[in-house]
N, C-alpha and C positions, 0 to 999 in steps of 0.2 A: 504494500500500500504506500509506503514511503517513496518508493521509486516512481509510482504512478503520480503521486502528488507533485514530485519533482518534475515529471514530464509535463504536467499542466502549467506549472509556474515557469519552467525553463524549457521552451519547446524544442531546443536542439541540444539538450544534454544527452549523455549516454543513458539509454533507458533499457535495463535488463527486462526482458519480457518472459512470461511463462511460455511453455512449449505450445505454440499455436500452429496447427497444421494448416498450411496454405495450399489447399486443393479446391479448385472451383471457387465457391463463395464461402467456404468455411473459415471465416476470419472472426476472431472474438471482438466484442464491443470495445475492449480495452485498446485494441490496435487501430480501431477506426477513429482517427483524430485528424487534425489538420495535417494535410500532406502525408497521410499514411498510405498504405497499399490501396491502389485504385481497384475498380470493380473487375478488371480482367486478370488480376493477380491469380496465379495458379492454373490458368486455363491453357489448353493446348492451342497453338497457333496454326493457321492453315499453311504456312510456308515461311521461307527465308526471305524476309522483306526488310531491307535496311532503312534506317532513318535518314532523311535529307534535312540539311540545316544550313542556314546562312547567319553569319555573325552580324551582317548588316553594317559593316564599317567599310564604305566604298571610297575609292580614290580613282585616279585616271584609268588604271588597268584592272579595275574590278574590286571584288570583296577581299578583305584581309584573309578570310578563308570561308569556304562554303563547299557544298557538294554532298556526296554520299559518305556519311560519317558514322556508319554502324560500328566500325572498329577503331574509332577515335576514343581517347587521346593517346599520345605516346606515354602519358603519365598514368594511364590505367594499365596495370600489368600485374600478373599475367592475364592474358585473355583466353589462352588455349593450352591444354595439357594432355599429353598422351599417357594413358594408363595401360602398361603392358600386360598386367594380369587379366584384363578383360579385352585386350586388343581394341581399345576404343579411344578416340580423341574427343574430349569434351571441350566445348568452347562457348563463350558468352559474347554478346554483342548488343548494340542498340537497335531494336526493331521498331516497327510501326504497324499501323492498322490497315495499310493498303497503299496502292499506288499514289504517290505524291502527297501522302498524309504525313503530318508532323507530330502525331501523338506518340510520345516515347514509351516503348515497352522494353524492359530489361530482360533479355532473352537468354536461354541456354539451349544448346543443341548438342548432338553427339553423332559421331561417324564411326560405324563398325567396320574395322579394317578386314575382318574375316569374311564379310558379306558384301563389302563395297556399298553400304547403304547408310543414308542419313535418316535419323529419327525425325518425326515432326517436332519442331521446337516448342518449348514451354515458356510461358510468361512467368518469370520468377517474381517480378514486381512491375505493376502498372504505374507509371509516373503520371497519373491522370492530371491533365492540365499543364504538363511540361512538354516542350518540344526540343529541349536542349540536350545534346549528347554529352555535355559535361557531366551528366548524371548517369552515364553508361556504367555497367558493372565490371568487376574483375573476378578472378576465379582462383581457388585453392583446393587441392585434394589432400586430405589428411592421411596418415598411415593406415587407418582403418577403411579407407575408400570413400569416406563421406565427402560430398561436394559442398564447398562453401562459396557462396556468391556474395561479394561485397558490393553493394549498390551505392554509388557515389551520391553525396549530396552536393549542394552548391552554395558555398559561403555559409552565412547564418540564416539564410532565407528558407533553405530546403534541407532537411536532415538526410543522412545516409542510413543504410540498413545492412545488417548482416543476416544471411540466411544459411541454413544447413539442410542438406538433403535428408529426407526421411529414411532412406535406405542407401547403403553403400553403392556406388557406381550406378546410380539411378537418377534420372532427371524428372521422374514422374511427379514428385511432390517435395515441398520444402517447408521447414519450420523457421519462423521469424525469431531471431535470437535477440538482437538489440536494435535500437534506433539511437543515432548519435550524430554529432557534428563531425563530418569527415568529407573531404573532397580528394579526388585522385587516389583511390585506394590501391595499395601495393602490398598484398598479403603474401607471406612466405612461410614455409614450415621448416624449422631448424631441427634436425634429427636429435632426439634425446632431450630437447628443450621445450619445443612447442611452437606456437604461432607468433610470428613477428610481423608487425604491420606498420609500414611507412605510409603517411598520409599528410594532407595539408589542411590548415585552418586559415580562414579569412578573418584576420583580427584588425581590419583596416588595411593590412597588406597580407601577402601570402607567406605564411610561416610554415616551416617544416617540422613535423612531429612524428613520434612513433609510440607504439604501445605493444604490449606482449601478453601472452596468455598460455597457460599450460594446456587448457582444454577447449579453448575457443568460446567459452561461456563467461568465464571470470577473467576480466581484463585489468591490467595495471592502470595507473593514472596515465594521462597523456603527457608525454615528455617532449619538451621543446628541443629540437636538434640544431636548427640554424635560424638566425634572424640577424643578418649582417646589415650594419649601417655604415655608410661612408662618412668621411669628414664633412661636417656642415650639412649633412643630409638628415631630414626628419624621419624618413621612412626607408623601408627596404622591401625585400620580397624575394621569393625563389620559386623555381620549378625543379623537380628532381625526377630521376629514373633510378631504379634500384634492382638488386638481384641478390640471390643467396648462392653460396658455393662452399660445400663441404663444411658447414657450420659457421661460415662467415657471412655476414650481411654487409653490403656495400652500396653506396649511393653517389652518383654524380649529380651536381646541381649547378644552376647558374645564379645570377644575382640581378635584381631589378633596382637600379639606382633611383632613389627617391620614390620607390614603389611603382615605378613606371614599367609595365610589362612590355611596352613597345621599345624599351631601351635595354632589354635583357642582354646580359653580357657576362664575360668571365666563365671559367670552368673550374669547379671544385670537386674534390673526391674525399670521402671519409668512409671508414669501415669499422666494424666491431667483430671480434672473435669470441666474445663472452656474453652473447645474447643481449647486447646493448648496455651492459654495465659500464664499459669504458670504450673510448673511441680513439682511432689513430689514423694516420695517413697511410698511403700505400707503402711508404718506406718505414712504417711502424713508429713514426714520431707521434707521441701522445698528443691528444687534442682535448681541450676543455670545452664541454658543451653547456649551453648552446653556443655555437660559433657566432661571434659578434663582429670580427674584424675583417675588412676587405683584404688586407695583407695578412695572409695566414699560411701556415705550412700546408694547409689543405688545398691551396690554390694550384691548379694544374697549369693554367695559362691565363695571362692578364690580357684578355681581349678588350677590356675597357680602354686601355691605353692605345690599342690598335684601332679603336673606333668601329668595332665589329659587334654585331648582334650574334647571340648563340641560341640555337634551337635544338634541344636534346631529342634524340631518336631512340637509342638502344644502348644496352650495357651487356657485356659478356665477360667471362673470365678465361684466362689461359690455364693450361694444365697445372702450372706452378702457382696459380691463385692470383696472378697479376690481373687487374681489371683493364678492360678495353671499352672505350666509349665511341659511339657513332653519333655525329651531330652535324648540323649545317651552320655555317657562318655566312653573314651577309652584311650589306651596308646599311640596312634599316628595315623597318617593319612594313612599309607599303609595297604591294606587288608591283611588278613592272621592271623594265631593264635598268632603271636608275640605281637600283640597289644590288645589281650584279657586281662581282660574281657571287652566286650562291654555291658555296663549296661544301660538298659532302666530305666530312673529315673524320678520321679515326685518331684518337689519342691512345698511345700505347706506351707501356713502360719498357725502356731500353737502357741498359747500363746505369740503372738506378736513377734515371731521369725520365722525363716525359718527351715523347716524340709525337708530333702531329703531322699526319700525311693526308693528302687529298685523294679521294676516291674518284670523283667526277664532279660535274656541276649540273644543276637543273634550274628551273625558272620561278620557283615559289618557295617561300620559307616553310610552308606547311605541306610540302611534299614529304611523305613519311614512309620509311622502309625499315628493315630489320637487319641485324648483324648475326653471323655465325662464326665462331672461332673454334676450329677443329684441327688441332695440331698445326701442320704447315699449310693447310688449306682454309683460308678465310673467305667468307662470302657475304655480300650485301645484295639484298633484293629490294628494289626501290623503283618508284615511278620517275625515272630520270630522262625519259624521252618526252618532250614538251608538247604533246598533242594527245587527244584531238582538240582540247580547249586550252590553247596556250595562255600563259600568265594566270591560269586558274590553278587551284590546289590539285595536285595529282597529275597523271599523264599515263603513258604506256610503261609497262613494267619491264625492267632490265635486270639481269643477273650479272653481277660483277664478282670476279675472283682474284684473290691475291695468294701467291705462293711464297712470299717473303715477309710474312707477319705484318702486312698492311703497308709496306713501303711503296709498292707499286701495284696497280690494279689493271686488270684486263676485262674488257667487255666480253662476257662469256656467251650469252644469248639473250635475245629479246623474247620475253614471255608472252606479251600481248601485242597485237598490231591491228590497225584498221578498226579500232573500237569506236562505238557510238559515244561513249561517255568516259571521262577520266577515271582511272583506277587510283586508289589511294589507301593509305594506312595499312600497308602490308605487315601483318603481325606474325611473329615467330611463335611456333608451338613449342612449349617447354617439353623436352624429351621427344620432340617430334620425329615421326617416322613416315616413310613413303606410304601412300602418295600425299599425305596431309601434313606437310612440314610448315606451311604458312597459310594464312587466309586473309581476305580483304573484301572491300566493297567498291562498287563504282558509283558514279553520279556526275551530273553535269553541274559544274560550279557556277555557270552563268545563268541558269534558270532552274526552277523547281523541276525535279525529275524523279522517276523511279530509280531505286537503288538496289542492284542485285549483289549477291554474295558469292564468292568463289573460294576455292582452295587449290593448292598446287605443291609441286616439289621442285628440287633443284635440277631435275632432269628436263624441266620445261613443260612437263605434263601438267595440265590444270583442268579444273572442272567447275561448272556452274551449279550452284545449289538450287533446288527447285523453288520457284517463287510461290507456287501453289501445289499442295499435295492432296491426293484423294485418299491415301492410306496412311497408316501410322509410320511407315517407312518407305523410302524410295531411293533409287540409284541416282547419283548426280549425272549431269550431262557432260561428257568429255568435250573440251574445246579444241 
C-alpha cells in the first residue's frame, strides 16, 4: 500500500507492483493509472509493422531525423538475443497499429531457426496516446530463460516499465514488475551477480544512471554515473551505449555542452568489474563517480576542441576485454552537405592508447548501423549508400570488413539496392547466428510511410518479415 500511495503522489517513481498477468485485458485496477498499459497490452498483433516518426525539426535539407524507427534508438540495447537452447532469436521493436499509423506499440517477436518461421508478434505494452519511438523497448534473457522487456519512458512526463515473461522462452504473456523513471534502457545480466541496468534520467539535462538487482524484482537505488559540467557552463548532459563482457560492464558516452544535444561532442569510456561498486578507465585508472569533469582520465578523444559532433552507434569488446566503439563525427546537427564529412569511426585500444580510424562516410548523423568484433575479422553493417532518399536518415545497407583491427576497411557487399524507402537502425543480435544476425526497419524520411521489418546475415542473405499474418507463425520472404 505504501508503494501505491507513493505512485499516486510521485507519478514517475519506481513502483514495485504485484504479479499482474498481462494477457489480453487482464490488467489489475492498480496498474490502470495515468500513462499505464494501454488497452492493446498483451494482445497478439497481426504482423510486423514498424512505427514511423518525425522529430519535426526541419532545416534546408529536411528533418533532423525521421522515417521508419521501429529499431530506434542506438541507446536502446539490446534489442535482439539468440537463445541457443531453444534455437530461437527473440527481438523487440517499436510497432504500430497499421499502415502509416503512429500509435506506438512495444512489441516482441521470435524467429525459430529450426523451422525458419516467425511467430506472430505480441504487444508487451501499448503506449496508448504516444507516437514517439523514444519509448521503444529493450530486451534481456535471464539464466532461467525468462524474457525481460524494459519499456522506455521519456523524461519525467512518461514512466518506463519492466516486464517479465510468464514462462521461460515464451512471448505469449508477460507480468508487469515495476513502473519507474527511466529512458534509454540498457539491461545486462552479469553471471553470478544479477541484473545491471544502465539508463538515463531527465533532470533538466540528460544524466547517466545505473541500478542493479539480484532477481530483477528488488532493485538498488538509482546511482548517478556521469553529469559533466564544463567551465562556466550551467548544464551538461550525455548519451551512452553500453555492453557486458565476461563480468565486466562498460559504457561509452558523449557530452552535451550547456545541455545542448545539438552540440554533443567528446568521447568517454568507463567500466566496472565488480558489479558497479567501483569504476575505472580502460587502462584501469580508478575513477570517482559521478564523473563531473570534462578533462578526465575517462576521456577517449577531445572532439570539442576539434569542433566535431559525436553520434554513438555501437560498442563491442575484443577477446582480451578491450572495448571498441562505433560512432559518427560531423560538423553539426543539421542535415545536408554543410556538415560533411560524416565519418563512421571506430575507437580502438592500441599500445595502451586510443586509436580512431575511419570506416567510411555517409550523409546523415542519424544513419545507424552495428559493429562486430570477431578476432581478426571486424564488420560494420550500416546504411552508408545515400539513397533512395538522400540527406534523409538511412539509405541502402552496406557491409564493411576490416582484417587489421579496424585500421582499414573494405566495402564487402551491398545488402540492399533499388529500395523504395531508406533502411535504417541496423541492430546486432546478441549471440546472433545465421540467418538472423541483425535486423532493421525501412521508411521514407521525407513523408509518412509504411515501415517494414527485415533481418539478415553477413552472407548478404536477408528476409522481409510478414506485414500481415493469417496464422500464428509464418516463413519470412527471402529478398
